[in-house]
N, C-alpha and C positions, 0 to 999 in steps of 0.2 A: 852441753854444759850451760846452765843458766847464768845470768849476769845480774848484777845489782843495778837497778834503774832508779833515777830520781825524778821521774816525770809523773805528774799527778793530775788527774781530772777531779775537780771538787764539785760535787753535785749537792744542791740544797734547795729548799723552798724559800721563796722570797721573804716569808715571815721570819726566817732565821738568818737574815742578812748579817747582823753583827757577829754572830757566832762564826759564820762562814768567813767573814773578813778577818776575824781574829786568827782563825786556823790558817788562812792564806798568808797572813803576815808572818806567822811563826815559821811555816814551812819555807817561805821565800827567804827569810832571814838565814835559815840553815841550809841554803843552797839548792832547794828543790825548784824545779820548773813546773809551776802550777797553772793549769788553766782554770780561770775563775770568771764566770759570766757575771761581772760586777754591774754593768750598766743595763743588762737585759737585752739579749740578742733575740730578735723577733722570730716567730715561728717560721716565717718564710725563709730564714737563713739557717734553719735547724740542720738540714742535710749538709749544707756547705760549710758550716762552722762547727756545730756541736758534735755531729757524728764523726767528722774527720779528727777532731781533737780527742775524742774518746779513743779512737783507734790508734792515734799517734802516741798515746801515753800508757805506760805499763800499769799504773795504779789508779783505782777509782775509789775515792773517799766520798761516802755519802752521809750527810747529816740527817739523823732521824729524831724527830720529836713527836709528841702526840698530835700536833697540828700538821705535820709534814705530809702525812698520807691521806689527809681528809679529801682531797680532790683527785686522787688517783683513779677513781672510777669514771671521771668525766672524760668525754671524747677529746682526744688531742692533748691530753695532759703531758707537758714536756718533761716534768720531773719523772713521771713513770717511764716515759720513753727513754730517758737517759739511763735509768737503771736497767731496763730491758736490754738496751744496746750493750751495756757493760757485761751483763750476764751472757748474752749471746756471743760476744767477742772474747769471752774468757779473760777479762781483766782481773787483776788482783784486787778484789772488792773488800773494802774495810768499812764497816758501819760504825759511825761515831754516834753513840746514843746519848742524846742530851736530856735535859730535865723531864723526868716522868715517863720516858719511853720504855715500853715493855712489849716485847714481841707477843706475849701471851694474853695481853688485855683484849677483851672482845672487840672493841672498836678498831684496834690495829690489826688483829688477826683477820678480821673480815675484809681488809683491804689487801692483804698479802695472799692473794689467790692467783690462779692461772700462771702467767709468765712471771709474776712477782714472787710466787711462793718460794723459789730457791733462795731468796735474799737472806732468810733466817739461817741458812746453812754456812754463810761466810763468816769471816772473822768480825767480831764486834766487841766494843768496849765502851764503858760509860765515862762521861766527862762532866765535871762540876765546876762552878765558878771558882770555888776555893782552891781546887787542885788542878787548875787549867794547865799550868806550866808542866807539872808532873805528867799529866795525861798526854801533852804534846810530845814530851820526850819519849814516852812509851810508844806513841804512834810512829815517831821517826825511827827509833832504834829497834823496835820489835816487828811492827806490822809492815813497815815500808822498807826495812833493811833485809830483804830476802832475795835470793837468786831466783830469777824467773826465766821461763822458756817461752813466754808469750811472744807471738808474732806481731810486731808493730807495723803500722801502715803509715808512712810519712804523709803528713797533711799537705794540701796544696798551698801555693803561695798566698792566696786570699785568706785561707783558713789560718795560716800562721800569722799573717798580718793582723787579722781580727783578734787572735789570741794575745798578741803583743799589745794591742790597743787596750784590751780589757785589763791586762796585767799592769800597764802603766797607770791606768785610772785607779786601780785598787792600791797600788804602791803609793800614789799621791794622796790617798784618803787618810784622814787622821787616824791615829791608833785607837783601837776599840778600848773603851773604858770598862772598868769592872761594873760601874753603874749600869751600862748598857746591857752587859751580860746578865746582871741580876734582874733587870727589867724583863729580859727574855725568859728567865726562869719563872718569874711571876706570871707572865703571859701563859706559858705552857701549863702552869699549875691551874690557871683559870680554865684552859681548854680541858684539862683532865678532871676538874671538879664536876660534881653532879648537882650540887645545890646552887640555885640561881644566885642567892645572896653571896655565897662563897666565890662563885665565878666573878661577880661584879667587884667584889673586894680585891681580888687578885689583879683584875684588869686595871682597877683604879690605882693600885700601887705601881703597876708597870708604867702607867701614864705619868705618875708623879716622878718616877725615876728617869723616864725618857719622854718628855713632853711632846715630842714629834712622832710618837709611836702610832702611826695611822691604823695599823691592824688592831691595836688594843682598843682604840676608839670604836672601830667597826664592831669588834666582838662585844664590847660593852653595850653598843647600840642594839645588838641582837637581843641581849639579855633584857634590856630595858623595854624593848618592844614586847617581848613575850610576857613581861610582868605588867603590861598595860600602861607603862610610862611612855606614851607616844612623844610627848614634848622632849623628854630627856633623850629618847632614841634619836629624834631629829637633830638635836644638838650634837650628839656624837657622830652621826653620819655627816653632818655639815663639816665637822672638824676633820674627819677622815678624808673627805673630798678636798678640803682646803689644803691639807698636807700632801695629798696624792691625787691630783686632778684626773689621773688616768685610771682610778680605782673603779672599774666597771661594776663590781659587785656592790660597792657602796652606793652607787647610783640606783641599782636595782632595789636594794633594801630601803633606801630613802624613798623610792617610789612606792614600795609596799606600805611604808609608814604614812606617807602623805595620802595614799588612797584610803587607809584605815582612818585617817583624820578627816576625810571628806574633801581633800584638796585634789580633785581629779586632774585639773590642769597641770599642777605641779608634778603629780605622779606621771602623767603622760610625757612631760618634758624629761623627767629622770630616766624613764625607760628608753626613750629615744636616744638620750645621751649614752646610755649603757650599750645600746646596739651600735652606735657610732664607734665606741671604744672597743667593743667586743662583738663583732658581727655574728658570732655563733652562740650568743647567750640565749639559750632556750628560756631561761627564767625571765629575761627582759621581754622577749616576744610574748610569752604567756601573760605576763603582767600587763603589758600594753594592750593585749587583746581584751582583757577584762575591763580595762578603763574605757577603751573604745566602745565596747558593748554597752557599758553603763551610760556613756555619752550619746548613745543612739546610732553610732557608726558601726552597724552590724557587718557591713561588707569589709570594713577595715579590720574588725575583730577576726573575721574568718581568715583574712589574709595573714594576720599575725599567727593564728593557730596553725595555718598551713605551714608557715615557715618553722615554727617550733617543732612540728611533727616531722618535717623534712630533716631537720637537724637531729632529732631524737625520736626515731620511729616507735619506741616503746614508752612514750610519754603519755601515760593513761589519762592524766588530768587534762591534758590539752585536747585529747579526743572527746572527753566529757564536755569541756567548755565549748568546743566547736559544735558538738551536737546541739547544745542549747542555742547557739547562734544560728545554726542551720534551721532549727525548728522555728525560730523567730522570723526567718526569711520565708517560711512555708515549705522548706525542703525536708519533708518528712522522711523521704528515702535516705537522704544524706545523714539526717539525725539518727535514724535507725542503724545505719551502717557504723556511725561513730560510737554510739552507745554499745553496740555489739563488740567493737574493738576494745573499748575501754574495759568492758567486762572480761574479755579474753585475757587482757593484760593484768587485770585485777579482779578476780572472781568475787571478791568481797566488797566491791564497789556498790554499796546499797543505793546510792543516788541514781546511778546509771540503771540498776535493776528496776527501780521504781519508775523512772521516767520511760524506760523501754516498755514496761508493762502498760503504761498509758497509751503508747502508740499502738501496741497490739490490740488493746481494747477498742481504740478508734477504728482499727482495721477489721474489727469483728473476728479476732482470732483468740478466743477465750482460753484455749489450751496453752498457748504460748504466754499469754498474760498471766494465767494462773501459776505457771511454772516460775516466772520471774518473781511474782509476789511471794511465793513460797520460799524461794531462795533469798529474797529480801528479808523475810522474817528470820530465816535460819542464820543469816549473817549479822543479825542484831538490829536490823532496820525497824523503825517504828517504836522501839522500846523507849528511846530517849525523848522522842517527840510525843509519846503517849497516844499514838494512833494505831497501836497493835490491833485493838478490837475492830477498828474501822477497816483495816486491811484484811483481817480474817473474815469480816462480813463480805467484803468484795470477793474474796476467794470462794465463799459459799455461793454467791450469786453467779460467779463464772462457772462453777461446777454444774449449776442448773442449766446453763446455756449450752453445755456440751451435748 
């Protein structure tokens, strides 16, 4: 016979912190024992705290927004790991769908694959700012008020102590305001929008409603960079970093913008800070490798690409960039090997095809060079640069050499 349990694990993406805190406050007020990673438990404590508290609680409430699943494909993503653990341990999973979340939208559906695919089969309901109280009552009385046969695994003393510390910090936090939740809604609308100007408008409104919204500054910086407003992007990344000094991705993006602005020294500093904050940031290693190469530090660039590839073995762009650096060092064999791997990972990589063809030509292997150039043209290479005729002439010359 099942029993009614009032223990909940609340899973959320950091960008949705105000929503998570509001839900925690409501459930706690109504007598639920809620685990809420309020301050941020490090990945090193995941097994000792997060996993034990998932297994110690009957219910698993997960907050879903358009931005929540964006990084689920990244190695070591803790949000994904929490969901996988809840599915594996057969918790009572309830998906709280916030602003703009739709299981069937292409961007979201593409993330819900493999071990995450079952998530769409569990209970789910939508929540809005206007009807937040009604939605919370529905969560408590319908989705969490059910008899369960789940086997609970009592957490260890350290895991219990960590949970209580997080609970105490969350209870002491100020009550979430409607303005904060509305800002969250605007942010998610920005994420969902496809038009750059519409995205920027929503992020700007979110910032006006919540001036310390670091993620909104970060996302607006991305839009501004893509629109060519590098100065505006730098200002937004500066503010995101001021508000959240440990925001590794903001350092990476500011590094990208500084590099695009010609500030290589500033970019190098940002990528190095990002690596200090997030040692497994492949984007930071790749970006720093590009800067080091431009500064003439080819050996340093190769080392950065080595690390990016070690962390992400299918990183085609890193193989391509390392091939260029190896070629500059006179390591033609290494360059050939890297171009080949880049092409294996991305058969439509026209730059790698073209560059590998040059190496084949230098090695007097016309058949291999001709095949690469033919694939280069078939993949659309040359058309934009206007050198199709030049490549076709090279192919004709290679045929004669066979």
